[in-house]
C-alpha positions, 0 to 999 in steps of 0.5 A: 538463534544468533540471528535474533541476537543480531537484531537491534532495537533501532532496526525493529523500531524503524521497521514498524515506523516505515510500515505504518508510514507505508500503510498510511500512504496507501490509505491516502492514495486510495482516498485520492483514487476514490475521490478522482473517479466519477463513479463509485469504485467499490460498487463497480467491483462488488456489485457489477463484478467489474474484473478489469477495474479490480485488476487495474486497481490491484496493479496500481496499488502494487506499483505504488507500493513498489515506489513507496518501498523504493523511496523508504529504502533510499 
């Protein structure tokens, strides 16, 4: 219970703001990736069952989220 008392309001607000910022950046990156590819990514993954593309896109998002988190923390 003492742990909950130690949480400050400013920490909670900054966590929410940085979460929204991170999600917005990930959405923007998705739009850029979708715009840059010459083929529809969602069609390739959903209809054509392109697992290699799905894994690649997933790894891109993991790496970008690590970069965004490192930038926000620093």
